[in-house]
ZAMARGU-4260 file (C-alpha; in steps of 0.2 Angstrom, whole numbers, plus 5000, padded with zeros to 4 digits):
<rodrens>
0) 5247/5291/4606 | 5239/5290/4622 | 5221/5282/4627 | 5209/5293/4636 | 5193/5288/4644
5) 5177/5297/4639 | 5158/5295/4644 | 5143/5300/4634 | 5125/5297/4633 | 5111/5296/4647
10) 5117/5277/4650 | 5135/5282/4653 | 5143/5273/4640 | 5162/5272/4641 | 5173/5276/4626
15) 5192/5274/4624 | 5199/5288/4612 | 5216/5290/4605 | 5224/5307/4607 | 5241/5311/4600
20) 5255/5315/4612 | 5259/5335/4614 | 5273/5334/4602 | 5265/5327/4587 | 5247/5334/4591
25) 5239/5346/4580 | 5230/5363/4587 | 5213/5355/4590 | 5220/5340/4599 | 5230/5351/4610
30) 5215/5361/4615 | 5208/5344/4620 | 5220/5343/4635 | 5213/5359/4643 | 5194/5356/4639
35) 5184/5342/4644 | 5169/5344/4633 | 5171/5336/4616 | 5162/5330/4600 | 5163/5312/4598
40) 5159/5300/4584 | 5152/5283/4592 | 5142/5270/4584 | 5126/5278/4588 | 5131/5295/4579
45) 5137/5312/4584 | 5136/5316/4602 | 5143/5326/4617 | 5156/5317/4627 | 5165/5321/4643
50) 5184/5317/4642 | 5193/5311/4657 | 5211/5308/4660 | 5224/5296/4651 | 5225/5278/4655
55) 5240/5268/4657 | 5243/5251/4648 | 5236/5241/4664 | 5222/5252/4665 | 5218/5251/4646
60) 5219/5231/4647 | 5207/5231/4663 | 5194/5241/4655 | 5195/5230/4639 | 5195/5213/4648
65) 5182/5220/4660 | 5164/5211/4658 | 5154/5228/4657 | 5141/5220/4646 | 5135/5208/4659
70) 5120/5213/4672 | 5107/5224/4669 | 5114/5235/4654 | 5106/5245/4640 | 5097/5231/4628
75) 5104/5237/4612 | 5117/5233/4598 | 5129/5245/4605 | 5141/5238/4618 | 5145/5248/4635
80) 5163/5250/4630 | 5168/5254/4614 | 5181/5264/4603 | 5177/5282/4599 | 5185/5296/4589
85) 5186/5313/4595 | 5180/5325/4581 | 5183/5343/4587 | 5183/5352/4606 | 5165/5357/4610
90) 5162/5375/4606 | 5150/5388/4612 | 5138/5383/4598 | 5139/5364/4602 | 5136/5365/4620
95) 5121/5378/4617 | 5114/5365/4604 | 5116/5351/4617 | 5108/5361/4631 | 5093/5365/4618
100) 5093/5344/4616 | 5089/5342/4634 | 5077/5356/4635 | 5066/5348/4620 | 5067/5330/4628
105) 5056/5336/4642 | 5042/5341/4629 | 5046/5325/4618 | 5043/5314/4634 | 5026/5322/4640
110) 5019/5320/4621 | 5026/5302/4619 | 5017/5297/4636 | 5001/5305/4629 | 5002/5294/4613
115) 5006/5278/4624 | 4988/5279/4632 | 4981/5277/4616 | 4990/5261/4612 | 4987/5253/4630
120) 5004/5245/4630 | 5012/5237/4646 | 5027/5247/4648 | 5033/5262/4656 | 5042/5278/4647
125) 5057/5282/4658 | 5067/5295/4647 | 5071/5301/4630 | 5088/5306/4623 | 5092/5318/4607
130) 5109/5315/4598 | 5117/5330/4594 | 5114/5330/4576 | 5095/5326/4580 | 5095/5311/4567
135) 5090/5298/4581 | 5079/5300/4595 | 5081/5286/4608 | 5066/5281/4620 | 5071/5271/4636
140) 5057/5260/4644 | 5055/5248/4656 | 5043/5232/4654 | 5041/5216/4664 | 5038/5206/4647
145) 5040/5207/4628 | 5030/5222/4621 | 5024/5224/4602 | 5027/5241/4600 | 5028/5242/4581
150) 5012/5254/4579 | 5018/5265/4593 | 5034/5268/4584 | 5025/5272/4568 | 5015/5286/4578
155) 5032/5293/4585 | 5040/5295/4569 | 5025/5303/4562 | 5024/5313/4577 | 5043/5320/4579
160) 5049/5317/4560 | 5064/5308/4564 | 5071/5290/4566 | 5065/5282/4583 | 5075/5270/4593
165) 5067/5260/4606 | 5079/5253/4621 | 5072/5241/4636 | 5082/5245/4652 | 5082/5237/4669
170) 5077/5244/4686 | 5095/5248/4689 | 5096/5258/4673 | 5081/5267/4676 | 5088/5275/4693
175) 5105/5278/4682 | 5094/5288/4669 | 5083/5297/4681 | 5098/5302/4693 | 5088/5300/4709
180) 5094/5303/4727 | 5099/5288/4736 | 5096/5285/4755 | 5111/5292/4760 | 5107/5309/4754
185) 5118/5309/4740 | 5115/5307/4721 | 5115/5287/4717 | 5132/5281/4714 | 5126/5273/4697
190) 5120/5291/4691 | 5137/5300/4691 | 5153/5288/4693 | 5148/5269/4694 | 5149/5262/4677
195) 5148/5242/4681 | 5134/5234/4693 | 5143/5222/4704 | 5131/5208/4709 | 5125/5208/4727
200) 5119/5195/4739 | 5111/5195/4755 | 5127/5186/4761 | 5137/5203/4760 | 5123/5211/4772
205) 5125/5197/4785 | 5144/5197/4786 | 5144/5216/4787 | 5132/5213/4802 | 5119/5226/4794
210) 5100/5226/4798 | 5090/5215/4787 | 5077/5227/4784 | 5073/5229/4766 | 5069/5247/4767
215) 5087/5251/4773 | 5097/5240/4763 | 5087/5243/4746 | 5090/5258/4734 | 5078/5268/4725
220) 5077/5253/4711 | 5071/5242/4724 | 5087/5230/4724 | 5102/5229/4736 | 5111/5245/4737
225) 5128/5245/4727 | 5138/5252/4742 | 5136/5235/4750 | 5150/5229/4740 | 5162/5243/4744
230) 5169/5236/4761 | 5164/5217/4756 | 5183/5213/4752 | 5189/5218/4768 | 5175/5209/4779
235) 5178/5194/4767 | 5196/5193/4773 | 5190/5195/4790 | 5179/5180/4789 | 5192/5170/4779
240) 5198/5159/4795 | 5181/5160/4803 | 5164/5151/4803 | 5150/5159/4796 | 5140/5172/4805
245) 5128/5164/4818 | 5138/5149/4819 | 5136/5139/4837 | 5150/5131/4847 | 5140/5117/4856
250) 5148/5112/4873 | 5143/5104/4890 | 5143/5122/4897 | 5130/5127/4884 | 5130/5135/4867
255) 5142/5150/4862 | 5136/5160/4847 | 5146/5169/4834 | 5137/5185/4833 | 5149/5195/4820
260) 5165/5204/4818 | 5171/5222/4822 | 5181/5229/4808 | 5190/5241/4819 | 5196/5231/4832
265) 5197/5215/4821 | 5188/5205/4835 | 5175/5193/4836 | 5160/5196/4846 | 5154/5179/4855
270) 5137/5177/4864 | 5141/5166/4879 | 5127/5154/4886 | 5124/5167/4901 | 5119/5180/4887
275) 5134/5190/4889 | 5143/5196/4873 | 5162/5196/4875 | 5175/5201/4861 | 5187/5188/4855
280) 5203/5193/4845 | 5201/5184/4827 | 5219/5177/4829 | 5214/5169/4847 | 5198/5162/4841
285) 5205/5144/4837 | 5212/5145/4855 | 5195/5151/4862 | 5186/5137/4853 | 5197/5123/4860
290) 5196/5130/4877 | 5177/5130/4878 | 5176/5113/4871 | 5188/5107/4885 | 5177/5115/4899
295) 5190/5128/4903 | 5185/5147/4908 | 5190/5160/4895 | 5195/5177/4902 | 5184/5184/4916
300) 5169/5174/4911 | 5166/5159/4922 | 5159/5143/4915 | 5142/5137/4919 | 5137/5120/4926
305) 5133/5106/4914 | 5116/5106/4907 | 5104/5092/4904 | 5110/5084/4889 | 5125/5088/4877
310) 5123/5104/4868 | 5109/5112/4877 | 5110/5130/4884 | 5115/5128/4903 | 5103/5135/4915
315) 5108/5144/4932 | 5101/5137/4948 | 5100/5146/4964 | 5111/5140/4978 | 5104/5133/4993
320) 5102/5144/5009 | 5113/5141/5022 | 5127/5136/5010 | 5142/5148/5005 | 5149/5136/4994
325) 5141/5134/4976 | 5137/5118/4970 | 5150/5109/4960 | 5146/5099/4944 | 5148/5083/4951
330) 5136/5086/4966 | 5123/5094/4953 | 5126/5078/4943 | 5122/5067/4958 | 5107/5076/4964
335) 5099/5076/4946 | 5103/5057/4946 | 5094/5055/4962 | 5078/5065/4956 | 5075/5053/4942
340) 5065/5038/4947 | 5073/5020/4946 | 5066/5009/4932 | 5052/4998/4936 | 5054/4979/4940
345) 5047/4968/4926 | 5035/4955/4933 | 5023/4943/4925 | 5005/4945/4922 | 4999/4933/4937
350) 5009/4943/4948 | 5003/4959/4943 | 4984/4952/4944 | 4988/4945/4961 | 4995/4962/4967
355) 4979/4972/4960 | 4967/4960/4969 | 4976/4962/4985 | 4975/4981/4985 | 4958/4982/4980
360) 4954/4970/4995 | 4963/4980/5006 | 4954/4997/4999 | 4938/4988/5003 | 4942/4982/5020
365) 4948/5001/5024 | 4932/5008/5018 | 4921/4995/5027 | 4930/4999/5044 | 4926/5018/5041
370) 4909/5014/5038 | 4907/5003/5055 | 4917/5016/5065 | 4905/5030/5060 | 4895/5037/5075
375) 4877/5036/5072 | 4870/5041/5089 | 4860/5056/5092 | 4855/5057/5072 | 4836/5055/5068
380) 4834/5043/5055 | 4822/5047/5041 | 4810/5033/5036 | 4810/5028/5018 | 4794/5031/5009
385) 4783/5017/5005 | 4785/5009/4989 | 4772/5010/4976 | 4770/4997/4963 | 4763/5009/4950
390) 4761/5027/4954 | 4751/5033/4939 | 4742/5016/4937 | 4740/5006/4923 | 4735/5015/4905
395) 4717/5014/4900 | 4714/4998/4890 | 4731/4991/4895 | 4731/4972/4898 | 4744/4965/4910
400) 4752/4947/4906 | 4761/4936/4919 | 4777/4945/4924 | 4770/4962/4922 | 4772/4964/4903
405) 4759/4972/4892 | 4753/4963/4876 | 4764/4971/4862 | 4747/4970/4851 | 4736/4979/4864
410) 4749/4992/4866 | 4750/4995/4848 | 4731/4997/4847 | 4732/5009/4862 | 4746/5020/4855
415) 4737/5021/4839 | 4720/5026/4845 | 4729/5040/4856 | 4738/5048/4841 | 4724/5048/4831
420) 4721/5042/4812 | 4738/5039/4802 | 4746/5047/4788 | 4735/5037/4775 | 4719/5037/4785
425) 4712/5051/4777 | 4715/5044/4759 | 4705/5029/4761 | 4717/5019/4771 | 4711/5007/4784
</rodrens>
């Protein structure tokens, strides 16, 4: 007996079928070796299946132990991997019946969506599927929450006169059922050969140095494309002895940034403090890190002068005119040290006040000397206008007391007389 792999259903279920060897096989089973379309008896009923090749014991064990039920799979009682039985080789009548089911499913989907509008349910019908004997009709839908579709199922059963099965699927299974076109221009991998969704994270994208643009790394399902995981084991092997992408090596010469790795040449792209990107072999990366930490040059890239403070990027300073020799790090350090002011001497409060008073006196004396030495000859001096004690004169009725201050009582009465009657004067007041 040999184990053959078969696929069936729109969700691409996997089945393991036992087929007798050619010596003890009956005529029907011998024809199964030459034909790929067979009628299978599965947990759902009679279905048309596509028979693959035979599996070795190691491959069979791998399929049986694979966790195909994890992730976004069809939410139903049937497992994604099951044992099936080959009933017969598909004849012309079976194939014609299968194509007729596919044609009727388009009309059923349109009518089912019309009925769904009357129920106003928060769900999206993706596709429908007839079994080969038409005893069951499967509806695949997506929804962000639980849906009470019992009344909807009764209307569907009354309309199509068969048993109705509802299956809630995820967005990735929706792309598998619809069989769309991926951004690369070919059919989605999940729609014709991929049977298991591998978990994909953004770290896989960063390690492969791909653009972090959601429109370029997402598939038609809105999730990260499955092809991101194809080359990830190779990149994971390259990054095994390296720090993560974007790692920084801080030295006195500046900051060295690890930009990424080159799969073809197996080299690391290092951005030097000068901004130049230099490739370094992965095997020599440890030697490169030790060399730059010691302040040594690497390759034809010269080291830059030490920057202000450890870990900051070194800045290029222009050389002085008339000097053919560039500044050495020692001279740069001495010149930077001279530019900083010396710390101020601590003095007492009395000494500070005395110094401040002497500075004020010197400033006053200097200003007086300038005013006395100013030449005033030849300039006509304008006489000051005579002062008037009171230009407008006293207000009428205002009395003056000694010292020139008016009486507060008299001033109050005069102001009141000028303003007129108060707020309450018209109401019998005063």
